[in-house]
C-alpha positions in Angstrom: 75.1 23.0 2.1 74.4 26.5 3.7 71.2 28.3 2.8 73.0 31.2 1.2 74.9 28.9 -1.3 71.6 27.3 -2.1 69.9 30.7 -2.9 72.9 31.6 -5.0 72.6 28.3 -7.1 68.9 28.8 -7.6 69.1 32.3 -8.6 72.1 31.5 -11.1 70.2 28.5 -12.6 66.9 30.7 -13.0 69.2 33.5 -14.4 70.6 31.3 -17.1 67.3 29.8 -18.1 65.9 33.2 -18.3 69.0 34.4 -20.6 68.6 31.5 -22.8 64.7 31.8 -23.4 65.4 35.5 -24.1 68.0 35.3 -26.5 66.2 32.5 -28.6 62.8 33.9 -28.2 63.2 37.7 -28.0 66.4 37.9 -30.1 68.6 39.7 -27.4 72.3 39.5 -27.5 73.9 40.6 -24.1 71.4 41.6 -22.0 67.8 40.6 -20.9 64.8 42.4 -22.5 62.5 44.3 -20.2 60.0 41.4 -19.8 62.8 39.0 -19.1 64.5 41.6 -16.7 61.2 41.9 -14.7 60.8 38.0 -14.6 64.3 37.6 -13.3 64.2 40.4 -10.6 60.9 39.0 -9.5 62.4 35.4 -9.3 65.4 36.7 -7.4 63.3 38.6 -4.9 61.2 35.4 -4.2 64.2 33.3 -3.9 66.1 35.8 -1.5 63.0 35.9 0.6 62.1 32.1 0.9 61.6 31.2 4.3 61.8 27.4 3.3 65.2 27.6 1.6 66.7 25.4 4.4 64.5 22.3 3.8 63.8 22.5 0.1 66.0 22.2 -2.9 64.3 24.4 -5.6 61.1 26.3 -6.2 59.7 23.7 -8.4 59.9 21.1 -5.2 58.2 23.6 -2.9 54.8 22.7 -1.3 53.8 26.7 -1.0 53.9 28.4 -4.4 54.7 32.1 -3.6 54.7 33.2 -7.3 51.9 35.3 -8.5 49.8 33.2 -11.0 51.0 35.1 -14.0 54.5 35.1 -12.8 54.3 31.3 -12.3 53.0 30.8 -15.9 55.8 32.9 -17.2 58.5 31.0 -15.4 57.0 27.7 -16.5 57.2 28.6 -19.8 61.0 29.6 -19.6 61.6 26.5 -17.7 59.9 24.1 -20.1 61.9 26.0 -23.1 65.1 26.3 -21.6 65.5 23.2 -19.2 67.0 20.7 -21.5 68.7 23.3 -23.6 70.5 24.6 -21.0 72.4 21.5 -20.6 74.4 22.2 -23.7 75.5 25.6 -22.4 75.9 24.8 -18.8 76.1 21.0 -18.4 77.7 20.8 -14.9 75.5 23.2 -13.4 72.3 21.6 -14.9 73.4 17.9 -14.2 74.0 19.2 -10.3 70.5 20.6 -10.5 69.2 17.3 -11.9 70.8 15.4 -9.0 69.7 17.6 -6.4 66.1 17.4 -7.7 66.2 13.9 -7.9 67.6 13.3 -4.4 64.7 15.8 -3.0 61.9 13.7 -4.7 63.4 10.6 -3.0 63.1 12.2 0.6 
């Protein structure tokens, strides 16, 4: 898989996790609230500028954590909340993510 496609997939799953979190925790309907929009933009910027994308699968698998401590905690909270819930909204995307994460763990 090419690097740009990996970045797009990572940004897509991150967006969907944040959107689900925002809908359930902040009561939004169509758009992200200001805090979640800020987190999504931050995550997107980190993914777009990642120098390790060619060799890593997802940020959680990376040995270098480039997120600021406060943003890292926020994205962890989102992922803990949204991780398994997202499978009901986007089963193919989540299954692919889980398989790719498992593959990376075995390497």
